[in-house]
TORROFI-524356 format. One record per residue (C-alpha): x, y, z. Coordinates in steps of 0.02 Angstrom, whole numbers, plus 50000, padded with zeros to 5 digits. Layout:
XYZ;...
***
This chain:
532385385157394;533195374057266;531605374057153;531555392057144;533345391157104;532885379656959;531695390056884;532855406256895;533895394756779;532955398956623;534035398356485;533835415656410;535075420756523;536095410256487;536035418056294;535865433056359;537735431956476;538625423656308;537935436856178;538555451256293;540025440556333;540595439756163;539985454756092;540995464956223;542685452156206;542485454156011;542175471255979;542975481656133;544535479656039;543835488555869;543515503955958;544205508256104;546325504256116;546845498156291;547355512256392;549285512256386;550255513456536;551405526656569;553205523456522;554505520856651;556305531656603;557115519156722;556485502756619;557215511356452;558885514656509;560225506256439;560885493356595;562675485056557;562445466056614;563985458456680;564505442956619;564875425556717;566865431356715;566555448456786;566755456856633;565685468356547;564315457956425;564515461656229;563145474956159;562475473955999;561595490356005;561955504455889;561235521555846;559615520555706;559595538655638;557815541055536;558035555755386;556145551555342;556855552455151;555825542455025;556235521455011;556575523254817;557855539954874;558675528254991;558725513054889;559625524854759;560885532754847;561845516954909;562505503054810;561675486054818;561625467754782;560025462354688;558845446354767;557685438854673;556895421854663;555225413454614;554275421354786;555275436554838;556175451254763;557305466754821;559105469654862;560465471155024;561325488955050;563015485355034;563195498555177;563045489555332;562575472155232;560885475655284;559595465355203;558165479655178;557285480055057;556025464854989;554295460754921;553245448954910;552895443954711;551215433554751;550495445654861;549835462154772;549435478054893;547725477254788;546305466754706;546635470054536;548225480454549;549875476754521;551185483054644;551965471554776;551745470154951;553125480655017;554015471655203;555585477755241;556065493455204;557695505155238;558185511655392;558285529355354;556455528655293;554925532955410;554335515955398;556045506555405;556125486955438;557795480855414;558805465455436;560735465655513;561915451455579;563765452455609;564925449855788;565285460755929;566645459156053;566685464156233;567025479956258;567125482656068;569125481256061;568975474955894;568445483855728;567085472955684;565865481855539;564505493755588;562795500955488;564225514555418;565295500155345;565445497355148;565535477555098;566235470454941;565595457954831;566305443654796;566165434254619;564105434254567;563175449254618;561305440754595;560415433154752;559445419154694;558625404654732;560215395654619;561645407954674;562315413454823;563215428754862;564785432754966;564905450355021;566925453655125;567465467255233;569125468955298;569625479055458;571115482855412;572095474755561;572205459955491;570385451655510;569045449255368;567235446255385;566455435755273;564445433555230;563965421855116;562005421855091;560915410255024;559015407454968;558015395454938;556385397354816;555365404654942;555895414855080;557455406455178;558955413055196;560455405155231;561875415755325;563845409355337;564525421955417;566395415555426;567935430055510;569755426655445;571165429855596;572625434155492;573315445855665;574535438955783;573265435655915;571895424755975;570265433655967;568455431156045;566965435955934;564905434955986;563645433355832;562105440755833;560815446455729;559515459355745;557905466555642;557245482155685;555665490555636;555725509855672;553815509555690;552255501855718;551375494555578;549825507455508;548605495055467;549005483655622;547215478755699;547455480255872;546185466755905;546355451556019;545765439055925;547675439155826;549395443955891;550325456955787;552075459455869;553455451155950;553595433055941;554655418255987;554845399956054;556175397756159;556545380156228;554915373156187;553815390156259;553105401156133;553125418456201;551965433056121;552415452356190;551325466556109;552325482556047;551485492756199;552195478756306;554125481356210;554005500956217;553765500656404;555045488356474;556065476356375;556135457956391;557685447556400;557555428556394;558965414456357;558705399756280;559795382856219;558415378756072;556985392055980;556605406055857;556145424055867;555475437155774;554235451555719;552415445155657;550915455155556;549205446655526;549895439755338;551915443755351;553335438555464;555165440555514;555975428555609;557745420855676;558305404755712;559755402755782;561075390455765;560605374155842;561395367355993;562275382956043;561475395056207;560845410556161;559975427356236;558765434056151;557985453256185;556275462256135;556765480256153;556175500756108;557625508256059;557405520655932;556665509055845;555535490955869;557175475855897;557115458255918;558915452055934;559885435456000;561665435256032;562645418556061;563055417856230;564975407456219;566165416856119;567025409855952;568645408855986;569715410555850;571575408955849;572605418355746;573025409955571;571285400355589;569365404155553;567885405755667;566145399855585;564315405255626;562785400255545;560675407055556;559465405655470;558145418255435;556465418255380;555645435055271;553905427855227;552185428055183;551285416555304;550825402155199;550045387755289;550855376055172;552305384855169;552645389555353;552205369755396;553265363655263;554755373855345;554205366455504;554615350555456;555745350055337;556825362155437;556605352255596;555875372055698;555115366355849;553345374655834;553685385955713;551965382855614;551265395255782;552005408655698;550135409155635;549105411855750;547795398055775;547305402555935;546575393356093;545845381556005;547055376955883;546455357455883;545005363755801;545585379455697;547065370955596;545975355655548;544675366455496;545865376555386;546395361855287;544425357355271;544105376255186;545625375655093;545195355955020;543525364554972;544235377454880;545205369454788;543715359454741;542385371154704;543715383454648;542915398454726;543485401554935;541545410554962;540645394954895;542025386155024;541625395755168;539445390655136;540115370655108;540955370855246;539775382055350;538535368155293;539675354555342;539665359655523;537895361755538;537655344855492;538785338055627;537965347455768;536385342555716;535795331155839;536555342855947;535645359655888;533945349555877;534055344756071;534515363556102;533105368655976;531715356956029;532055363956224;531805381956157;530305378156054;529295370756195;529825384956303;529135397956194;527535386456170;527105386756353;527445406056374;525645409156351;525365399456488;526815407256604;526105422056607;524395418356635;525105409756776;526135424256820;524585436656795;523545424756907;524705424157062;525595442257036;525665442157236;525935425557273;528055422657235;527925403257333;526395399057228;527155404957062;528445395457078;527645380957133;526335384056964;527775385056838;528795369356911;527175360156889;526885368056720;529005362156673;528645342956755;527285341756647;527835346456493;529365337356526;530405353656510;532005358556584;532585378656572;534345372756572;534205358556457;534745367756290;535995377856366;537255364356363;537155360356176;537385377756117;539265378556254;539875364556155;539555371855978;540315387356027;542195383356024;541875375755854;541095391555786;542415401855848;543855392455781;542965393955584;542785414255648;544655414855691;545255402555550;544285414155414;545115428955496;546885425655504;546925416255330;548105422655219;547465412855072;545805420755095;546705437655051;545915443554891;544805429154852;543155436354760;541625427854810;540215433654678;539455447054613;540415465454718;541235457054836;543045455554741;543935451654914;543405442255055;544615448755187;543715463755156;542345474455204;540625473955100;540925489554992;539095493454982;538335504655079;536385507755109;536725526555145;536895528154957;535475514654903;537115502354887;537815512554727;536265520854653;536725537154719;538425543954647;539115550554826;540385540654918;539925541255108;541315542855250;542115525255305;540935524455470;539405524555376;539835508755268;538525495555306;538495483955148;537165468955105;537965455355158;537895463755354;536275468155330;535775450155287;536695446155441;535505457355577;534085452555480;534195434455489;534745436655682;533345445055701;532045432155601;533165420355733;532685429355885;530675428755825;530935409455835;531725407756003;530645411656163;530555431656216;531265436256387;530105439756515;531245454056584;531025468356494;532855472556508;533325456656441;532115460156293;532765475956237;534675469456224;534055455856145;532945470256006;534425478255998;535845466055978;535455464855779;535525481155737;537315482355848;538085468455766;537505473455587;538415491255616;540065483655694;540435468055583;540065481255424;541805482055446;542445468155456;542835456155330;541495451255209;542115432755235;541685431055411;540115442055390;539475430055243;539915413655378;538985422855521;537465424555383;537345407455326;537625401855495;536045410955548;535135404355390;535325386755396;535065387755580;533315398255549;532665383755411;533215369555571;532225379955703;530845383155618;530375364655569;530355361255759;529575376955806;528135367655692;528045350355744;528315355955946;526725356656024;526255355656202;524625352156306;524515366056440;522645363056477;
***
């Protein structure tokens, strides 16, 4: 029985399992959206939470009214303070003191275009995405500024890397609210909120901050390989929540230290509450997706006194050097994880630094991908050799195995004995090729992940028709790669690089021992075509990596197959 089980451990089965598992994991999300659970209305009901003292806890949510007017009209209709530094341009709405107009100057919407990436939008627009900060009180007994409050500007009226601004609002009852907003030369806002109490009694106020997104972004990929949605680190623990999860049920966490925000594939917003103060964060859906926090302990402001709270706000492109710099300089724990390096963080991030270095010395990100792929193949050359030699021996003895199967087709026990004798004679272990492959999988997946998430690959050309490695190959076989003046629909875009990838995978299969099982053989025969169609819509940088890796594998495997001989008589 033990011998029989060993015979069945043919490495073909392992490769089938790996191939099918990876295809399901990688490509299910590209075609099928995870079924949404029915929303329980009870989970979306507002619940008044009791504080430790038994009073009603302060609330910060105000009604969001979406008018669906254009972005341009919304920006024009209210008075604003201009924002501009080396990285962003936009404005702050003096109505509600909302930061709701931010574009990234160094990242364009199209490869050859001059329009900036627009990230934050006014609340009244369909794609509204905006930031608000302020104070609240228990039972809202104190008149505080709301979304409708009109703030005034004291002194400087342009927020830049060298010039902060001060906004002021007077509640008419002896309490004056001020916001000092500072901006560095990249993406960091420092907001100092100050309250001057000129009334006749002390007051308790709770500082808060909230970001609201009216709808899920249209370009979200819903792909398991990268998280897009709510994110935060709370007391050293990273938490990631999808939009669908938050729409079903709000999530509340308390923490003494951390940060929270919303992340897209290439862009992000995040709050860092004042250090040393316990806060409650909430991710929820309430006529919009909201991520907010409120400091749990009130700021008590005696009469003729001033209360102050500070916070940091990031509205940022997910540039690795920039994010890592902020994490170190600002001493923000695990802030670099806003870039989704994944499970293989310890492989993925170092690989990025390698490819970034190769990019800087080569001047072309596509060349950097090729150089990195070559380097990885060289590192794993001995392991791959071991695996390929095993497969080459398996391929070489296949004629003899087929002869034995035909000779002993009516005697399974004798067949197993003869096959085991053949394996011993040729010193073949059917499973010996599996371990080297399994060891390499995390590294290859880490490269795949790194290329998929890298903003640095966005809008980088390779050569010829590839103008953007983060976009799919724009050519297609259905118009003979541009020779026929016809633009096929998107599902018919199957370009040159995906075809090269599929062809190289087919050649690679021919160098491997063919599966004895007819069903396995059909799956293997179909797999190159399947991946060609699937990867046609993937970033071309990923397809280039996969194709080059296949070609290098073919070269190495071909040499080994030619050098491998067995004696079967």
